[in-house]
C-alpha positions as CSV (number, residue, x, y, z in Angstrom):
1,M,-47.2,4.5,23.5
2,R,-44.1,2.6,22.4
3,V,-43.4,2.4,18.7
4,W,-41.9,-0.8,17.4
5,R,-39.2,-0.1,14.8
6,V,-38.0,-3.1,12.9
7,G,-34.3,-3.7,13.4
8,S,-33.9,-3.1,17.1
9,I,-34.8,-6.7,18.1
10,S,-32.5,-8.0,15.3
11,M,-29.6,-6.0,16.5
12,G,-30.1,-7.1,20.1
13,A,-30.4,-10.7,19.1
14,A,-27.4,-10.4,16.8
15,L,-25.2,-9.0,19.6
16,V,-26.5,-11.7,22.0
17,F,-25.7,-14.5,19.7
18,L,-22.3,-13.1,18.6
19,G,-21.3,-12.5,22.2
20,A,-22.3,-16.0,23.2
21,F,-20.4,-17.6,20.3
22,L,-17.3,-15.6,21.0
23,L,-17.5,-16.4,24.7
24,L,-17.9,-20.1,24.0
25,S,-15.0,-20.0,21.6
26,R,-12.7,-19.0,24.5
27,F,-13.7,-22.1,26.4
28,F,-13.8,-24.6,23.5
29,N,-11.0,-23.2,21.4
30,W,-13.3,-22.5,18.4
31,D,-11.9,-20.5,15.5
32,A,-13.4,-17.0,15.9
33,A,-12.9,-16.3,12.2
34,F,-14.8,-19.4,11.3
35,I,-17.6,-18.3,13.6
36,M,-17.8,-14.9,11.9
37,A,-17.8,-16.5,8.5
38,G,-20.5,-19.1,9.3
39,W,-23.1,-17.4,11.6
40,W,-23.9,-14.2,9.6
41,P,-26.8,-15.8,7.6
42,L,-28.6,-16.0,11.0
43,L,-28.8,-12.2,10.9
44,L,-31.0,-12.3,7.7
45,I,-33.2,-14.9,9.3
46,I,-33.7,-12.8,12.5
47,L,-34.3,-9.6,10.5
48,G,-36.7,-11.3,8.1
49,G,-38.5,-13.0,11.0
50,E,-38.9,-9.6,12.8
51,I,-40.5,-8.1,9.7
52,L,-42.9,-10.9,9.3
53,V,-43.8,-10.8,13.0
54,Y,-44.3,-7.0,12.8
55,L,-46.6,-7.3,9.8
56,F,-48.6,-10.2,11.4
57,L,-49.1,-8.3,14.7
58,S,-49.8,-4.9,13.1
59,K,-53.4,-3.9,13.5
60,Q,-53.3,-1.5,10.6
61,E,-55.2,-2.3,7.5
62,K,-52.2,-1.4,5.4
63,P,-49.3,-1.7,7.8
64,T,-46.1,0.4,7.1
65,V,-42.8,-1.1,8.2
66,K,-40.9,1.4,10.3
67,Y,-37.2,0.7,10.5
68,D,-34.6,1.5,13.2
69,L,-32.0,2.9,10.9
70,L,-29.2,2.8,13.4
71,S,-29.9,-0.9,14.2
72,I,-30.2,-1.8,10.6
73,F,-26.8,-0.1,10.0
74,F,-25.1,-2.2,12.7
75,V,-26.8,-5.4,11.5
76,G,-25.6,-4.6,8.0
77,L,-22.1,-3.9,9.2
78,I,-21.9,-7.2,11.1
79,G,-23.3,-9.0,8.1
80,T,-20.8,-7.3,5.8
81,V,-17.9,-8.4,8.0
82,G,-19.3,-11.9,8.0
83,I,-19.6,-11.9,4.2
84,G,-16.0,-10.7,4.0
85,F,-14.8,-13.6,6.2
86,T,-16.7,-16.0,4.0
87,I,-15.1,-14.6,0.8
88,F,-11.7,-14.9,2.5
89,Q,-12.3,-18.6,3.4
90,A,-13.7,-19.4,-0.1
91,T,-10.6,-17.9,-1.8
92,G,-8.1,-19.5,0.6
93,L,-6.9,-16.1,1.9
94,M,-8.1,-17.0,5.4
95,D,-5.8,-20.0,5.6
96,K,-2.9,-17.8,4.5
97,V,-3.7,-15.2,7.1
98,N,-3.8,-17.8,9.8
99,R,-0.4,-19.2,8.7
100,W,1.0,-15.7,8.8
101,V,-0.3,-15.1,12.3
102,D,1.1,-18.5,13.5
103,M,4.4,-18.0,11.7
104,E,7.5,-18.1,13.9
105,E,11.0,-17.3,12.6
106,Q,13.5,-20.0,13.7
107,T,17.1,-21.1,12.9
108,L,17.1,-24.9,12.5
109,D,19.5,-27.6,11.4
110,I,19.4,-28.7,7.8
111,P,18.8,-32.4,7.3
112,S,22.3,-33.8,6.9
113,Y,23.4,-35.5,3.7
114,E,26.1,-38.1,3.4
115,Y,27.5,-39.9,0.4
116,D,30.3,-42.6,0.3
117,V,32.6,-41.5,-2.5
118,K,33.8,-44.8,-3.9
119,K,36.7,-45.4,-6.2
120,E,34.6,-45.1,-9.3
121,I,33.7,-41.5,-8.5
122,K,36.6,-39.4,-9.7
123,R,35.1,-35.9,-9.8
124,V,32.5,-33.8,-7.9
125,V,30.8,-30.9,-9.5
126,L,29.2,-28.5,-7.0
127,D,26.8,-25.7,-7.7
128,T,26.4,-23.5,-4.6
129,G,23.3,-21.7,-5.7
130,S,22.9,-18.4,-3.9
131,H,24.0,-19.6,-0.5
132,P,27.1,-18.8,1.5
133,L,29.1,-21.9,1.7
134,T,32.0,-23.5,3.6
135,I,34.0,-26.2,1.8
136,E,36.4,-28.4,3.7
137,G,38.7,-31.2,2.7
138,T,38.7,-34.5,4.5
139,S,41.0,-37.6,4.5
140,T,37.9,-39.9,4.6
141,S,35.8,-41.1,1.7
142,K,32.6,-39.6,3.1
143,L,31.1,-36.5,1.4
144,S,28.8,-34.8,3.8
145,I,26.6,-31.6,4.0
146,F,25.3,-30.1,7.2
147,G,24.6,-26.6,8.6
148,T,21.7,-24.4,9.5
149,Y,18.9,-22.5,7.8
150,H,16.7,-19.6,8.9
151,A,13.0,-19.8,7.9
152,P,9.5,-19.3,9.2
153,V,8.0,-22.3,11.0
154,V,4.2,-22.8,11.2
155,N,2.7,-25.1,13.8
156,G,6.0,-26.9,14.2
157,E,6.2,-27.8,10.5
158,K,9.7,-27.4,9.2
159,V,10.4,-26.1,5.7
160,L,13.2,-28.7,5.2
161,Q,12.2,-32.2,5.9
162,S,14.9,-34.2,4.0
163,P,18.1,-33.5,2.0
164,E,16.0,-33.6,-1.2
165,D,14.3,-30.4,-0.1
166,Y,17.5,-28.4,-0.5
167,L,19.8,-30.6,-2.6
168,F,19.8,-32.1,-6.0
169,S,22.3,-35.0,-6.5
170,E,23.0,-37.2,-9.5
171,V,25.7,-39.6,-10.5
172,K,26.7,-39.7,-14.1
173,G,29.6,-41.9,-15.1
174,D,32.5,-41.0,-12.8
175,T,31.1,-37.7,-11.7
176,L,28.8,-36.8,-8.8
177,Y,26.8,-33.6,-9.5
178,L,25.5,-31.6,-6.5
179,T,23.3,-28.5,-6.7
180,L,22.1,-26.6,-3.7
181,K,18.5,-25.4,-4.2
182,R,16.8,-22.3,-2.8
183,V,15.1,-22.9,0.6
184,P,11.3,-23.0,-0.1
185,H,9.8,-19.7,0.5
186,A,6.1,-18.8,0.8
187,P,5.2,-15.1,0.2
188,N,4.3,-13.3,3.4
189,P,3.7,-9.6,4.4
190,L,6.9,-9.4,6.4
191,N,9.1,-10.2,3.4
192,T,11.3,-12.4,5.4
193,T,14.1,-14.2,3.5
194,N,14.9,-17.9,4.0
195,E,18.7,-18.3,4.4
196,M,20.9,-21.3,4.5
197,N,24.5,-21.6,5.7
198,A,25.9,-25.0,4.9
199,T,29.3,-26.8,5.2
200,V,30.3,-29.3,2.5
201,V,33.0,-31.8,3.5
202,V,34.7,-33.3,0.4
203,P,37.3,-36.1,0.2
204,S,40.7,-34.4,-0.5
205,D,41.7,-37.0,-3.1
206,V,38.7,-36.3,-5.4
207,Q,38.7,-33.7,-8.1
208,L,36.3,-30.8,-7.2
209,E,34.8,-28.2,-9.4
210,V,32.7,-25.5,-7.7
211,S,30.5,-22.9,-9.4
212,G,29.9,-20.1,-6.9
213,N,27.1,-18.1,-8.6
214,Y,28.8,-15.0,-7.0
215,S,28.1,-16.1,-3.5
216,L,30.4,-16.1,-0.4
217,I,32.7,-19.1,-0.2
218,T,35.0,-20.1,2.7
219,M,37.4,-22.9,1.7
220,K,39.6,-25.0,4.0
221,P,41.3,-27.6,1.7
222,R,43.7,-28.9,4.4
223,Q,46.0,-31.6,2.8
224,L,44.7,-31.5,-0.7
225,M,45.6,-34.5,-2.9
226,N,43.8,-33.6,-6.1
227,N,43.0,-30.5,-8.2
228,W,40.2,-28.2,-7.1
229,T,38.7,-25.2,-9.0
230,V,36.3,-22.5,-7.8
231,S,34.8,-20.1,-10.3
232,N,32.5,-17.1,-10.1
233,S,32.4,-16.2,-6.4
234,S,31.7,-12.8,-5.0
235,E,34.0,-13.3,-2.0
236,M,36.5,-16.1,-1.5
237,N,38.1,-16.7,1.9
238,L,40.8,-19.3,1.6
239,Q,42.4,-20.8,4.7
240,L,45.6,-22.8,4.2
241,S,47.3,-24.8,6.9
242,K,51.0,-25.5,7.4
243,E,50.6,-29.0,6.0
244,S,49.1,-27.7,2.8
245,D,50.8,-28.8,-0.4
246,I,49.2,-26.6,-2.9
247,L,49.9,-24.5,-6.0
248,L,47.3,-21.8,-5.8
249,S,46.4,-20.0,-9.0
250,A,44.3,-16.9,-9.0
251,E,42.8,-15.9,-12.4
252,N,40.9,-12.6,-13.0
253,V,40.5,-11.6,-9.3
254,N,39.4,-8.0,-8.7
255,R,40.9,-7.7,-5.2
256,L,43.5,-9.8,-3.5
257,E,44.3,-9.6,0.2
258,G,46.0,-11.7,2.9
259,E,49.2,-13.6,2.3
260,T,50.2,-11.7,-0.8
261,K,54.0,-11.2,-0.4
262,D,54.9,-14.6,-1.8
263,W,52.6,-14.3,-4.9
264,N,54.0,-14.5,-8.3
265,M,51.8,-11.9,-10.0
266,V,51.4,-11.8,-13.8
267,E,50.3,-8.9,-16.0
268,E,46.9,-7.4,-15.0
269,V,44.2,-7.5,-17.6
270,S,41.0,-5.6,-17.9
271,G,37.6,-7.2,-17.3
272,T,36.6,-6.3,-20.9
273,E,39.6,-8.0,-22.4
274,N,38.9,-11.4,-20.8
275,E,36.2,-13.1,-22.9
276,E,35.8,-15.9,-20.3
277,Y,34.8,-13.4,-17.6
278,V,31.1,-13.3,-18.2
279,D,30.1,-10.9,-15.4
280,H,30.2,-7.5,-17.0
281,K,29.8,-5.5,-13.8
282,Y,33.6,-5.4,-13.5
283,E,34.2,-4.2,-17.0
284,G,37.1,-1.8,-17.3
285,R,38.6,-2.7,-13.9
286,P,42.1,-4.3,-13.8
287,M,41.9,-7.9,-12.9
288,K,44.7,-9.6,-10.9
289,S,46.2,-13.0,-11.8
290,G,49.1,-14.9,-10.2
291,T,50.3,-18.0,-8.4
292,L,51.2,-18.9,-4.9
293,K,53.1,-22.0,-4.0
294,V,52.6,-23.6,-0.6
295,G,54.7,-26.6,0.2
296,E,55.8,-28.6,-2.8
297,G,52.7,-27.5,-4.8
298,S,51.7,-31.1,-5.6
299,S,48.0,-30.3,-6.0
300,Q,46.5,-27.3,-7.8
301,L,43.8,-25.0,-6.5
302,T,42.4,-22.5,-9.0
303,I,40.3,-19.5,-8.1
304,S,38.9,-17.7,-11.1
305,N,36.5,-14.8,-11.7
306,A,36.2,-13.6,-8.1
307,E,35.5,-10.2,-6.8
308,F,37.5,-10.7,-3.7
309,L,40.1,-13.3,-2.6
310,K,41.6,-13.4,0.8
311,V,44.3,-16.0,1.6
312,T,45.1,-16.8,5.3
313,K,47.6,-19.3,6.6
314,V,46.4,-20.9,9.9
315,N,48.2,-23.2,12.3
């Protein structure tokens, strides 16, 4: 005589329903996680219905429910997984997990920025943020920013949609202020870092002041026709052309390389003796200062508070 143990029918029905849902999800592109989160209450209905049917059909005066412990265990396991998916959805964690799964690392073009520097703009103040940057001089009146960035892309949605996403710009009086922002970054388990490599083209006849925030800067001033200053860079690569007409001043540079034979060096000072040098990681090191004249030296380019300065003359 067969003994009906409550739970065996529930487990069988649960597996049939779950298998059917998962199979249909392959054909109709249903979200399997959504199915797991939404269908698990059906398990309770099936299990409760099985108990009621057992009690109704039992011929005993005081029927005792006999459970199939293994089946109850699997039903409880599947229900627990479903409850877990429900909690994930309610807290928003499921959406984040889906974004992490769909995430793809790509290198994309940053939205280009262009500003017509009119005669009333006499000065440009540029804060590089933490990005490596290339700064070039141009004979035109157009200031432009372009380049690439590396960031995760989810479902084709780009992190940078417009210049405002990575750049703050403001005109005050005769000065244009520019600040490069950090590329938006969403926490993810891979700990990927969003990086941006930009080029800023600045009219050569406008005064330029650059705050490097101890980042890598490559500068190509070309035919400079105004005074430029760059402060607080970790590494400064300066490329000068034969047509350059520049008086280059280096102030408080830890290491100087490249075209050094024509430098007029002054007395070296310690990082602790220079009150203007605010980065104390170079305290006690001798800092180099000097001048280099290229051409007639009509315009001045000042590099201050740099860990490394390399000067190269290109054709």
